[in-house]
Structure formats: C-alpha cells, structure tokens
C-alpha positions, 0 to 999 in steps of 0.5 A: 477496153477492147478485147481481141476477137479470139479471146471474146469467142473463147469466153463465150464458152462460160457466161459466168467467167465472161461476166467476171472478166467484162465487169472487171475490165469495165471498172478498172478500165475507167482507171486506165482510161483516165491515165492520170499517172500523178506520180509519173508525168514524164512516163510513157503510156501506161493506160488503156491503149497500152493494155489493149496493145499488150493483149494484141501482142499476146495473141501475136505470140500465141501460135495456133497449136497453143490456142488448142492446147492451152487457151480455154476460158479459164486461161483466157480470163486469167490472161486478160485480167492479169494484163489489165492488172499488171501496171495498175499500181502506177495509177495511185493517187496521193490519197491511195498512196498514203493509205498504202504506206501507212495503213495497208497491212497485206503481207503475201507469205513466202514472197514478201518480207516487209510491210509497206510501212517498212518498205517506205522507211527503208526506201527513205533511208536509201534515198538519203544516200543517193549518189549524184548519178542517181539524183540525175537519173531520177530528178535530172539534177546532180545537186538536188538536195532531197526533201522527204515528202510530207504525206500529211500534206500532199498540197505541198508536194513539189515535182521532185517529191512526186518523182521520188514517190514515183520511183518507189511505186515503179519499183513495187508496182508488180507487188501492188498488182498482186495485192489488188487482185487479192484484196481490191484497190484501196483508194483511201476512201473505199475499196474497188473490188477486183474480179468479183465472183472469181474465187480467191485462188484464181484471183491469187493466180491472176495477181501472181501472173501480173506480178511476175512481169516485174520479178524472176519467174523462177522465184514464183515456183516456191510460192506456187509449190507451197500454195498448190503442192503438186498441182503448181503447174496448172492450179485451177486449170490455169497454165500459170507459167505459160501465161507468165511468159506470154505476159512478159514477152507481150509487155516487152514488145510495147516499145514502138512509137504507137505507145507515145502520143506524139502531139502531146510529146512535143509539149513535154520537157523532161527533167529525168534523163531516164524518162527522156531516154525511154521516150527516145527508145520508143521513137526509134522503133520504126516497125515490129513484124514477123521476119520475111525470112522466118515467120517465127522470128519477130523482127524489130527495125529501129532507127535511133 
C-alpha cells in the first residue's frame, strides 16, 4: 500500500509509531490486495486502490495550516490506520462471517445494544418482511422468494443468499472496523492482530474514526465523553473529530471512474439495480478538481 509522501515524512519523527503503521498496512494490505469481496461481487472497488485514493484525497482536503496545527505523527498514524480499516468489514469470507454471527461476543459499551447473533436474528426477521421493491433493490427480482442462508453449509449458498449476507455486512461494516481495531480480525481459524504495539486506547480511537464514516459523527460524542472525560476532543493527542470529518469527506470523493476497472466492468452483468446505479454514478463523473474560480471549492464535473 502506497502512503502519500507527506505522511511518510511526518511518520519519520517517531520510528516506533512508523513501525506499527507499516507492519499493519502490510498485513491488512494483503487482504485489501486480494479484494475478493465474496459477498459483494457486483460492488465497486473496496480494495487497496480505494484505500490509496482515500489517503490521497485526505491530503487534498487538508490545507497547509492544518498540517502544522493538527498533523503530527500521532494524528497521521491514526488517519492512515483508520482509512486502511474503514471498509475491511466487507472483506469477510464465509468462514469469518459464520464466526462473526455465531461466536463473536464483542459488545462496545455506550454504542452497541445487540450482540452479532442477535443482530443476525433481527435481520432475518426483517428479511422475511421485505417488500417487493426491497427485493428488487437487493436481488434484482420483485418475486424472489427469499431463502435464509444455511450457515452450516456455505457450499450450498446461491447468488441471492450471498447478496443477502452482503446486505447485512454492508449495513454493519463500520462497526466491524471498530471491533477489528480493538480485537483483531477473526478469520474463523485465527486472529489477525491490528496495530500490534499500539496501546488499546489508540486502537479504540482508530476504530471509532473508521466507524464514524458510517454513522452520525455527533453520535460518537457520548462515547468519547465517557471514555476520555474532559479530554474527549484530543484523547491521546489525537484530534479525533477533525480526523473523522477528513475521512468522511475523502471517502465521499471516491466517486469517479478511476474506482472502476473498466475492462472487467464490460464482462459484468448486474442483477441488483442499486449496484448498477452505483457503477453508472462513478462512470458519470468526468473529473474532480479545485475550481478555477475558487481554489477552496472542489468541483465535480459530471456527464450522466
């Protein structure tokens, strides 16, 4: 995974933190590089190219004054790690997903109310009541009679069931990112540790920053207030709210055609209208550049 030059230079100020960052992105970069997305075969890129693009967008958003004021090695490391982590929950395999909804017992206080087993149970109850429109959005078929996946035999999963599990993971992948930061990625056979050498509080903050891209940022306030009391704005020296906003904006800006592999796209067929719409949305964006009239404005030129 390629890290922007400025971020590399800032990390040089602390060799220990630099070591944590590079060892982590090397390990998790292998997962992102494979980019198999077993449950998301019709989705846009969520692999290593996407992560690198988000990091570069972060740099585009941050102005020179902010670099001086906010970006020391602690904040750069938190930013890189949270970006690398933010979509990792979409890289679950059948085995790791089974572990998630049957054995994973992590429950982050003050944010999460239900265990994964309970979330899956509630999701299945909702699925049974899906409207025809919802079936069309997810499966591309108004009349599809939903079959609940048998998690005891993934060899029997059909494409519809994979999409169903994908919808569950899509909804909850921000939470998964937070949990992986804290406890590592449980594959079903082993745990891939995240940010070895990073103290627990910093891993928690990195996970929360990654998680924030899929939730209302204001909803993180009570958690930070309870965890870090009056130091909730800069716990461990990390400008946590600032980084949440940077990651959110940078992820929004990944809407251009560079995110699509155009040659392989020609070979794809889409059952889900939502997936097809997402690809078309990316194809419609011709360029994203600072406005010629106002350099503080990012202009998106689109041709639907």
